[in-house]
C-alpha positions as CSV (number, residue, x, y, z in Angstrom):
1,M,8.9,-8.4,-14.2
2,H,5.7,-9.0,-12.3
3,I,6.7,-7.8,-8.8
4,S,7.7,-4.4,-7.9
5,Q,8.4,-2.6,-4.6
6,I,9.2,1.0,-5.1
7,F,10.4,3.7,-3.0
8,C,8.6,6.9,-4.2
9,S,5.6,8.5,-2.7
10,M,2.4,7.4,-4.3
11,L,-1.2,8.6,-5.0
12,L,-4.0,7.4,-7.0
13,L,-5.9,10.6,-7.5
14,V,-4.8,14.0,-8.4
15,S,-7.1,16.9,-7.6
16,L,-10.1,18.5,-6.0
17,A,-11.5,16.3,-3.3
18,S,-10.3,16.4,0.3
19,C,-8.6,13.7,2.2
20,G,-10.6,12.2,5.1
21,G,-7.5,11.3,7.2
22,G,-4.2,9.7,7.2
23,S,-3.5,6.1,6.8
24,S,-2.8,4.1,10.0
25,Y,-1.3,0.7,10.6
26,D,-3.8,-1.9,11.5
27,P,-2.5,-5.4,12.1
28,A,-4.4,-8.5,11.1
29,P,-7.5,-8.8,13.2
30,R,-7.8,-11.5,15.8
31,S,-9.9,-14.6,14.8
32,V,-13.6,-14.0,15.2
33,S,-15.6,-16.9,16.6
34,P,-18.8,-17.8,14.9
35,A,-20.5,-17.5,18.3
36,V,-20.1,-13.7,18.1
37,V,-21.6,-13.2,14.6
38,D,-24.1,-10.3,14.6
39,P,-27.5,-12.0,14.0
40,T,-28.9,-8.8,12.8
41,A,-26.4,-8.6,10.0
42,I,-27.3,-12.2,9.0
43,A,-31.0,-11.5,9.1
44,L,-30.6,-8.4,6.9
45,A,-28.9,-10.3,4.2
46,T,-30.3,-13.8,4.4
47,A,-32.3,-13.5,1.2
48,D,-29.5,-12.1,-0.9
49,V,-28.9,-13.7,-4.2
50,I,-26.0,-13.1,-6.7
51,E,-26.6,-14.1,-10.3
52,L,-23.4,-14.9,-12.3
53,S,-22.7,-16.0,-15.8
54,E,-19.4,-17.5,-16.7
55,R,-16.7,-15.0,-17.2
56,A,-13.3,-15.4,-18.8
57,G,-10.8,-17.3,-16.7
58,A,-7.7,-15.4,-15.5
59,Q,-5.3,-17.7,-17.4
60,Y,-7.3,-17.3,-20.7
61,E,-7.1,-13.5,-20.4
62,A,-3.4,-13.6,-19.4
63,D,-2.6,-15.8,-22.3
64,R,-4.6,-13.7,-24.7
65,L,-3.1,-10.5,-23.6
66,V,0.4,-11.8,-22.9
67,V,0.3,-10.3,-19.4
68,T,0.0,-11.3,-15.7
69,P,-3.4,-12.9,-14.6
70,T,-5.9,-10.5,-13.0
71,A,-9.0,-11.0,-10.8
72,D,-11.4,-13.5,-12.4
73,F,-13.6,-13.5,-9.3
74,V,-16.2,-11.1,-8.0
75,A,-16.9,-9.5,-4.6
76,T,-20.0,-10.5,-2.7
77,G,-20.1,-8.1,0.2
78,W,-20.0,-11.1,2.7
79,Y,-17.4,-12.0,5.3
80,A,-16.7,-15.4,6.7
81,P,-15.5,-15.3,10.4
82,A,-12.7,-17.6,11.3
83,G,-14.0,-21.2,11.7
84,A,-17.6,-20.1,10.6
85,Q,-19.9,-22.9,9.3
86,F,-22.0,-21.4,6.5
87,T,-24.3,-22.5,3.7
88,V,-24.4,-21.3,0.1
89,Q,-27.1,-22.6,-2.2
90,V,-26.4,-22.8,-5.9
91,D,-29.3,-23.0,-8.4
92,G,-29.1,-23.5,-12.1
93,A,-27.7,-26.0,-14.6
94,M,-23.9,-26.4,-14.4
95,D,-21.8,-27.2,-17.5
96,R,-19.9,-30.2,-16.3
97,S,-17.2,-29.8,-18.9
98,H,-16.2,-26.5,-17.2
99,P,-14.6,-26.0,-13.9
100,A,-17.0,-26.0,-10.9
101,P,-17.8,-22.5,-9.6
102,R,-15.7,-21.8,-6.5
103,L,-16.2,-19.7,-3.4
104,M,-13.2,-18.0,-2.0
105,V,-12.6,-16.9,1.6
106,G,-9.9,-14.3,2.0
107,T,-8.2,-11.7,-0.1
108,Y,-4.9,-12.1,-2.0
109,S,-2.1,-10.4,-0.1
110,R,-4.4,-8.9,2.6
111,Y,-2.6,-10.4,5.5
112,A,1.0,-11.6,5.6
113,G,1.7,-15.3,6.2
114,R,-1.8,-16.5,5.3
115,G,-1.1,-17.6,1.7
116,D,-3.8,-17.5,-1.0
117,P,-7.5,-17.4,-0.3
118,Q,-9.2,-20.6,0.8
119,E,-11.3,-22.0,-2.1
120,F,-14.3,-24.3,-2.1
121,P,-15.7,-26.0,-5.2
122,L,-19.5,-25.5,-5.3
123,A,-22.0,-28.1,-6.4
124,A,-25.7,-27.6,-7.3
125,G,-27.9,-27.3,-4.2
126,N,-26.9,-26.6,-0.7
127,N,-23.1,-26.3,0.0
128,K,-22.2,-26.6,3.7
129,L,-18.8,-25.1,4.2
130,T,-16.4,-24.3,7.0
131,A,-14.0,-21.3,6.9
132,G,-10.4,-21.9,7.9
133,P,-8.6,-20.4,11.0
134,Y,-8.5,-16.9,9.6
135,G,-11.7,-16.1,7.7
136,G,-12.0,-13.3,5.3
137,L,-14.0,-11.5,2.7
138,V,-16.0,-13.9,0.4
139,F,-15.6,-13.9,-3.4
140,L,-17.1,-16.0,-6.2
141,R,-15.2,-17.4,-9.1
142,H,-17.4,-18.7,-12.0
143,T,-15.3,-18.9,-15.2
144,A,-15.1,-20.6,-18.5
145,P,-11.8,-21.8,-19.9
146,A,-12.4,-20.4,-23.4
147,P,-15.1,-18.5,-25.3
148,P,-18.0,-18.2,-25.5
149,F,-18.4,-16.4,-22.2
150,G,-21.5,-15.0,-20.5
151,L,-23.4,-18.3,-20.5
152,N,-24.4,-20.8,-17.8
153,K,-26.0,-18.3,-15.4
154,L,-26.2,-19.6,-11.8
155,K,-27.8,-18.2,-8.7
156,F,-25.8,-18.1,-5.5
157,S,-27.8,-17.7,-2.3
158,F,-26.0,-17.0,1.0
159,V,-28.2,-18.9,3.4
160,N,-26.6,-18.6,6.8
161,G,-23.4,-18.3,8.8
162,L,-21.8,-15.3,7.0
163,V,-21.9,-11.6,8.0
164,R,-22.2,-8.5,6.0
165,A,-19.1,-6.5,5.1
166,P,-19.5,-2.9,3.9
167,R,-19.6,-2.9,0.1
168,Y,-19.6,0.2,-2.1
169,V,-20.5,-0.2,-5.8
170,L,-20.0,2.7,-8.2
171,G,-23.3,3.8,-9.6
172,Q,-25.3,2.0,-7.0
173,T,-24.2,3.0,-3.5
174,T,-24.7,6.5,-2.1
175,K,-22.6,8.2,0.5
176,A,-25.4,7.9,3.0
177,D,-25.8,4.2,2.3
178,W,-22.0,3.7,2.6
179,Q,-22.0,5.5,6.0
180,A,-25.0,3.4,7.1
181,Q,-23.3,0.2,6.2
182,L,-20.1,1.2,8.1
183,S,-22.4,1.8,11.2
184,T,-24.4,-1.4,10.7
185,Y,-21.9,-4.1,9.5
186,T,-19.3,-3.9,12.2
187,T,-18.1,-7.4,12.5
188,A,-15.9,-7.6,9.3
189,P,-12.5,-6.1,9.6
190,D,-12.4,-5.3,5.9
191,V,-14.5,-3.4,3.4
192,V,-14.7,-3.6,-0.4
193,M,-15.4,-1.0,-3.1
194,E,-16.0,-1.8,-6.8
195,S,-16.0,0.0,-10.1
196,K,-16.3,-1.4,-13.6
197,R,-12.6,-2.0,-13.7
198,S,-11.4,-2.4,-10.1
199,I,-12.1,-4.2,-6.8
200,M,-10.6,-2.3,-3.8
201,V,-10.2,-4.0,-0.4
202,F,-8.9,-2.2,2.6
203,S,-9.4,-2.1,6.4
204,R,-12.5,-1.1,8.2
205,Q,-10.3,1.2,10.3
206,N,-9.3,3.1,7.2
207,A,-12.8,3.1,5.8
208,L,-14.0,4.9,8.9
209,A,-11.2,7.4,8.7
210,W,-12.1,8.1,5.1
211,K,-15.9,7.7,5.3
212,D,-16.5,11.4,4.2
213,N,-14.4,11.1,1.1
214,D,-15.9,11.2,-2.5
215,Q,-15.8,7.4,-3.1
216,D,-17.3,7.8,-6.6
217,Y,-14.3,10.0,-7.5
218,V,-11.8,7.4,-6.2
219,L,-13.5,4.6,-8.2
220,R,-13.9,6.7,-11.4
221,T,-10.3,7.7,-11.3
222,A,-9.2,4.1,-11.0
223,D,-11.2,3.3,-14.1
224,R,-9.6,6.3,-16.0
225,I,-6.1,5.0,-15.0
226,L,-6.9,1.4,-16.2
227,D,-8.5,2.7,-19.4
228,A,-5.4,4.8,-20.2
229,E,-3.1,1.8,-19.5
230,D,-5.3,-0.3,-21.8
231,D,-5.3,2.4,-24.5
232,I,-1.5,2.5,-24.7
233,S,-1.6,-1.3,-24.9
234,G,-3.8,-1.1,-28.1
235,L,-6.8,-2.7,-26.5
236,D,-9.4,-1.1,-28.7
237,G,-11.9,-4.0,-28.9
238,S,-11.4,-4.5,-32.6
239,S,-11.1,-8.2,-32.2
240,E,-11.0,-10.9,-29.6
241,K,-7.2,-10.5,-29.3
242,H,-7.5,-6.8,-28.7
243,R,-10.5,-6.8,-26.4
244,P,-9.8,-5.1,-23.0
245,N,-9.4,-7.4,-20.1
246,A,-12.9,-8.7,-19.1
247,N,-11.8,-9.1,-15.5
248,Q,-11.4,-6.5,-12.8
249,F,-8.1,-5.5,-11.2
250,L,-7.8,-6.2,-7.5
251,M,-6.2,-3.4,-5.4
252,T,-5.7,-4.5,-1.8
253,Q,-4.3,-3.2,1.3
254,S,-1.6,-5.5,2.5
255,T,0.6,-6.0,5.5
256,D,3.8,-6.7,3.7
257,G,6.0,-4.6,1.4
258,W,5.3,-1.1,0.4
259,M,3.6,-1.5,-2.9
260,Y,3.9,-4.4,-5.4
261,A,2.0,-6.3,-8.1
262,T,1.8,-10.0,-8.9
263,N,-0.8,-12.6,-9.9
264,F,-4.3,-11.4,-9.3
265,R,-3.5,-8.2,-7.5
266,A,-1.7,-4.9,-6.9
267,A,-1.0,-4.6,-3.1
268,F,-0.5,-1.5,-1.0
269,S,0.8,-1.5,2.6
270,A,-1.0,0.2,5.4
271,G,1.3,3.1,5.0
272,A,0.7,3.4,1.3
273,A,-3.0,2.6,1.3
274,Q,-4.0,6.3,1.5
275,F,-2.4,6.8,-1.9
276,A,-4.5,4.1,-3.5
277,F,-7.8,4.5,-1.8
278,T,-8.3,8.2,-1.1
279,P,-8.5,11.5,-3.1
280,L,-5.5,13.4,-1.7
281,I,-4.9,17.0,-2.5
282,D,-1.7,16.7,-4.5
283,G,-1.3,16.9,-8.2
284,T,2.3,16.1,-8.6
285,A,3.4,13.1,-10.7
286,G,5.8,11.9,-8.1
287,D,3.1,11.4,-5.6
288,A,0.8,9.7,-8.1
289,W,3.3,7.5,-9.7
290,G,3.3,4.4,-7.5
291,V,-0.3,3.3,-8.0
292,W,-0.1,3.8,-11.8
293,H,3.2,1.9,-11.8
294,E,1.9,-1.2,-9.9
295,L,-1.2,-1.4,-12.2
296,G,1.2,-1.0,-15.0
297,H,3.0,-4.3,-14.0
298,L,-0.2,-6.1,-14.8
299,H,0.0,-4.8,-18.4
300,Q,3.7,-5.6,-19.2
301,Q,4.3,-8.1,-22.0
302,T,7.0,-10.7,-22.7
303,W,9.3,-8.5,-24.8
304,T,10.4,-6.8,-21.5
305,W,13.8,-8.2,-20.8
306,D,15.5,-8.4,-17.4
307,A,16.9,-4.9,-17.3
308,L,13.5,-3.5,-18.1
309,G,11.3,-4.9,-15.4
310,E,11.1,-1.6,-13.6
311,V,11.3,0.4,-16.9
312,T,8.7,-0.6,-19.4
313,V,6.1,-0.6,-16.6
314,N,6.4,3.1,-16.6
315,I,5.1,3.3,-20.3
316,Y,1.7,2.7,-18.6
317,S,2.5,5.1,-15.7
318,M,3.1,7.9,-18.2
319,A,0.0,7.0,-20.1
320,A,-2.0,7.4,-16.9
321,E,-0.2,10.6,-16.1
322,R,-1.2,12.1,-19.4
323,A,-4.8,10.9,-19.0
324,L,-5.0,12.6,-15.7
325,K,-3.4,15.7,-17.2
326,V,-0.6,15.9,-14.6
327,T,2.0,18.4,-15.6
328,P,4.9,18.7,-15.6
329,N,5.4,15.0,-16.1
330,R,7.6,12.8,-13.9
331,L,10.7,13.0,-16.1
332,Q,10.4,16.8,-16.3
333,Q,10.0,17.0,-12.5
334,D,13.1,14.9,-11.9
335,K,15.1,16.8,-14.6
336,T,16.0,13.4,-16.1
337,W,17.1,14.8,-19.4
338,S,19.7,17.3,-18.1
339,R,20.6,15.4,-15.0
340,A,21.3,11.9,-16.5
341,V,20.3,11.4,-20.1
342,Q,22.3,14.1,-21.8
343,P,25.6,13.2,-20.0
344,Y,25.1,9.5,-20.7
345,L,24.3,10.0,-24.4
346,R,27.5,12.1,-24.8
347,L,29.7,9.2,-23.6
348,P,31.9,7.3,-26.0
349,A,30.2,4.2,-27.5
350,A,32.6,1.9,-25.6
351,Q,31.5,3.4,-22.3
352,K,27.7,2.9,-22.9
353,N,25.8,-0.2,-22.0
354,F,22.0,0.2,-21.8
355,N,21.6,-2.8,-19.6
356,A,24.3,-2.0,-17.2
357,D,23.4,-1.2,-13.6
358,A,25.0,2.3,-14.0
359,V,22.1,3.2,-16.3
360,D,19.2,3.7,-13.9
361,V,15.5,3.0,-14.6
362,W,14.7,6.7,-15.4
363,M,17.5,7.0,-17.9
364,R,16.3,3.8,-19.6
365,L,12.7,5.0,-19.5
366,Y,13.8,8.1,-21.5
367,M,14.7,6.0,-24.5
368,F,11.1,4.7,-24.6
369,H,9.8,8.2,-24.0
370,Q,11.8,9.4,-27.0
371,L,10.1,6.7,-29.1
372,W,6.8,8.1,-27.8
373,L,7.8,11.7,-28.6
374,A,8.8,10.6,-32.1
375,F,5.8,8.2,-33.0
376,G,3.1,8.9,-30.4
377,D,0.8,6.3,-28.7
378,H,0.6,4.5,-32.1
379,F,4.0,3.1,-31.6
380,F,3.3,1.3,-28.4
381,Q,-0.2,0.4,-29.4
382,Q,1.1,-1.5,-32.4
383,L,3.9,-3.0,-30.4
384,H,1.4,-4.6,-28.0
385,R,-1.1,-5.5,-30.7
386,Q,1.5,-7.3,-32.8
387,T,2.9,-9.1,-29.8
388,R,-0.6,-10.4,-29.0
389,E,-1.1,-11.5,-32.6
390,E,2.3,-13.2,-33.0
391,L,2.6,-14.7,-29.5
392,P,6.4,-14.8,-29.9
393,D,8.5,-17.4,-28.0
394,L,11.0,-15.2,-26.2
395,P,12.9,-17.6,-23.8
396,T,16.1,-15.4,-23.4
397,Q,17.1,-11.8,-22.9
398,A,18.7,-11.9,-26.3
399,A,15.5,-13.0,-27.9
400,Q,13.5,-10.3,-26.2
401,M,15.9,-7.6,-27.2
402,R,16.0,-8.8,-30.8
403,Y,12.2,-9.0,-30.9
404,F,11.7,-5.5,-29.6
405,M,14.5,-3.8,-31.7
406,V,13.3,-5.4,-35.0
407,K,9.7,-4.8,-34.3
408,A,10.4,-1.2,-33.3
409,C,12.0,-0.5,-36.7
410,K,9.1,-2.2,-38.5
411,I,6.5,-0.2,-36.6
412,A,8.4,3.1,-37.1
413,G,9.1,2.3,-40.7
414,Q,12.6,3.5,-40.1
415,D,16.1,2.0,-39.5
416,L,16.6,2.8,-35.7
417,T,20.1,1.4,-35.7
418,G,21.8,4.8,-34.9
419,F,19.2,5.5,-32.2
420,F,19.8,2.2,-30.5
421,Q,23.5,2.4,-30.8
422,T,23.5,5.9,-29.3
423,W,21.7,4.5,-26.4
424,G,24.2,1.7,-25.9
425,L,22.1,-1.3,-26.8
426,R,24.3,-4.3,-27.3
427,P,22.3,-7.1,-29.0
428,Q,23.7,-10.1,-30.9
429,A,25.5,-8.9,-34.0
430,S,22.9,-10.7,-36.2
431,V,20.3,-8.2,-35.0
432,W,22.0,-5.3,-36.7
433,T,22.2,-7.4,-39.9
434,E,18.5,-8.2,-39.7
435,I,17.6,-4.6,-39.3
436,K,19.8,-3.6,-42.2
437,A,18.1,-6.2,-44.4
438,L,14.8,-4.5,-43.8
439,Q,16.1,-1.6,-46.1
440,L,14.3,1.1,-44.1
441,P,15.3,4.8,-44.3
442,P,17.0,6.3,-41.3
443,P,15.0,8.9,-39.3
444,A,14.9,12.5,-40.7
445,K,16.4,13.8,-37.4
446,D,18.4,12.3,-34.5
447,L,15.7,10.8,-32.3
448,S,18.1,10.7,-29.3
449,T,17.9,14.5,-29.1
450,L,14.2,14.6,-28.5
451,N,13.1,15.8,-25.0
452,D,10.2,17.7,-23.4
């Protein structure tokens, strides 16, 4: 459910701004010896201090939201060359009952074969550290395992041994400043851009190709996408269970796969990076879909059974599509209704099996789209909210199907037996009995006929 590699063209943004150049393949950089560190870059940033209070740990947020863990670390704008010896000073009172703050060297999925970032626990005072054989961007992880959050502020001073990497922060960095950073901080092979909701890491080579882009537009659009995917998930902030994820979403250029999502990140290959990190001139849903899709994987909940790993993810893709006002939608563009859904729904009951390989992901998605056409955002918002509140134990596909089908009827306030049977769902017989016992009225019209 958590990892996807898809084959369609992809795009994060959908209009207006021009593209600064195509993506090109840039292999992992060679190791950089500390001896060639730019002393000017060190001098410029020696006094830099980052103040951090404890934020929610990734596992706490994942458990609370019933989703995949996302980035509980923050970017610093520093880069550790391979083998570099460097010093970080930590000031402030630490809560010894909480995990020690950690410094990370490297970015998840940035380079194939390197594994996860190197992590160093930090103590109060000076911490003398040595980067591993690869080096990488530097991040800080200062988390609490449970509420309250926002306490235990610490100051992290980067004393020596590191070099600057270009860092663009929405609302703080100007285009002129960004271009000056790209000209000045030339040692680091990677750059980082940040919005309220996202951390974007990609190659310096691509950053130079795209230096004239509207970076604010890229970052604002990422936030719009993530906000839309949160909204369809019922994250309205009405309680702790329904608070949006406090952590950012890491979007990183990778050297493996095409696009995929897993713990702590959504990753985009060198060939796909242009679709995640630039404002291309193309408003078609097919081009935009991939990025929304991968971020959607980080919102999927446990009622998604095996056949739906690449299906329910697109509930969030379609929410992003609507938020960005892309028309016609993906299902209309692909003529999914006339091409696949109508012929399938007309088959005899014995020939229909919703979970069979012959029913492709777009056909399955249409069932969920019909539930949206019938009941709107409210249906999926309530499904997510009630899952967070109930935290159901769903160890098998049968349990997941049963939970979804019964919950769908309760949320709709209607007996959806006929609808699910038309679609060829084949749960355990007890599920039909359980739905019947709810004594709900059938829909006033045949929901399986709904289409755009």
